[in-house]
C-alpha positions as CSV (number, residue, x, y, z in Angstrom):
1,M,14.3,84.9,135.4
2,P,13.3,81.0,136.7
3,G,12.5,78.2,134.2
4,F,8.8,77.3,134.0
5,G,9.9,73.6,132.8
6,K,8.4,71.8,136.4
7,E,5.2,74.2,136.6
8,L,3.8,72.6,133.5
9,S,3.2,68.9,132.6
10,D,4.4,67.3,129.4
11,R,0.4,67.5,128.3
12,R,0.1,71.5,128.6
13,I,3.5,72.2,127.2
14,A,2.1,70.0,124.0
15,V,-1.3,71.4,124.0
16,L,0.8,74.8,124.2
17,R,3.1,73.8,121.5
18,S,1.0,72.5,119.2
19,Y,-1.3,75.5,119.8
20,L,1.7,78.1,118.6
21,T,2.9,75.9,115.8
22,Q,-0.7,75.4,114.3
23,R,-1.0,79.6,114.7
24,W,2.2,80.6,113.6
25,G,3.6,77.7,111.7
26,N,2.4,74.9,110.4
27,P,-1.4,74.0,110.6
28,K,-1.0,70.4,110.5
29,A,1.6,70.1,112.9
30,R,0.7,68.6,116.3
31,V,3.3,67.9,119.6
32,T,2.6,64.6,121.4
33,M,3.2,63.8,124.9
34,E,5.7,61.6,124.2
35,Q,7.8,64.0,121.9
36,V,7.7,66.2,125.1
37,R,8.9,64.1,127.1
38,T,11.4,62.5,124.9
39,L,13.1,65.9,124.9
40,R,12.8,66.9,128.5
41,A,15.0,63.3,129.1
42,G,17.5,64.9,127.0
43,G,16.2,63.7,123.2
44,P,16.8,61.2,120.9
45,G,20.3,59.9,120.4
46,S,22.2,62.1,117.6
47,P,23.6,59.6,114.6
48,L,26.5,62.0,113.9
49,L,27.4,61.1,117.6
50,M,27.5,57.2,116.5
51,L,29.7,58.1,113.5
52,A,32.2,60.2,115.4
53,R,32.7,57.0,117.6
54,L,33.0,54.6,114.9
55,G,35.4,57.0,113.2
56,M,37.4,57.0,116.8
57,V,37.5,53.4,116.4
58,V,38.6,52.8,112.9
59,V,41.2,55.8,113.7
60,L,42.4,53.6,116.4
61,V,43.0,50.7,114.6
62,I,44.7,52.2,111.9
63,A,46.7,53.5,114.3
64,V,47.5,50.2,116.3
65,V,48.3,48.2,112.5
66,G,50.5,50.9,111.8
67,V,52.4,50.5,115.1
68,W,53.1,46.7,115.0
69,R,53.7,46.8,110.9
70,L,56.1,49.4,112.0
71,K,57.7,47.5,115.0
72,R,57.8,44.1,113.1
73,R,60.0,46.2,110.1
74,R,62.5,46.9,112.9
75,R,62.9,43.7,114.1
76,R,63.7,42.5,110.2
77,A,65.9,45.3,110.0
């Protein structure tokens, strides 16, 4: 079944989503066109991705320092 993402505008999706959420979920919830636009573009960036990248950098730095210290000890011996 084909998707309808390209047939509906951001405004129509926001109105539809707001109606459905208010009808069967939170009556005070509102979905804006900006939220729809952000989700269509791939969504907001994940803080977990940033933490994972930071963790990889920390592990790499620890590994480089460990190799450097190991080579330094072997040269002294």
